[in-house]
N, C-alpha and C positions, 0 to 999 in steps of 0.2 A: 269564601276564599280568605286565606290568611295573608296579612300584610307582607310577610316574608316572601311568599310566592309572587306577589305583585311586583316586588322589586326585581325579581328575576325575569319577569315577562316584559316589564316596561322600564324606561329610564326615569324612575321615581326616587326621590329622597325618602328616607324611612318614614318621616312624619306625613308626607304626601300619601304614601302607601297605606298608612294607618287610616287617614281620612277617607281614602277610597274604599278600604275594606269595611269601614263603618257604614259608608254610603251604600255599599252593596248589601250589607246585612239589613239596614233599614228599608231598602228597596224591596227586599223579600217580604217583609212585614206589610209594607204599603200595598204590594201587589195582592196579598191575601185579603186585604180590605178594600180592594178595587180603588185605591188611591194612587194618583200619579206623583212620583217623586221627581223633583228637578235638582240635579247636582250642580251647585253653583260654585264657581271658582274663576279667578282671573289668570290662573296658571295654565298655559296652553298645553304643556306636556301632561298635566294632571287631567285636563279636560279630554285630551285625546285618549288617554287610558280609560277614563270613565266611559267615553263613547264606545270604545272597543269592547268594553264589558257589558254594553247594552243599556247604559243609563241615558236618560234624557239630560242634556247638559245645557247650562246657561253661563255665559260670561257677562258679568255686570258691565264691563266696558262696552259691550255691544248696545247698551241701552242709555248711553250718555247723550 
């Protein structure tokens, strides 16, 4: 998915959409190698969008 499409689907800033688009692309590669990707961010909106796109997410603030 392209970052521009993500900004239309979710309330993301452009650079957050780019980060998510890269995460989605890397996740495809990881899945083909049977590797689990964790998308890490402290931005709640970005995590919600990543979760909605099917990524496993982690917020580093949850581990303090």
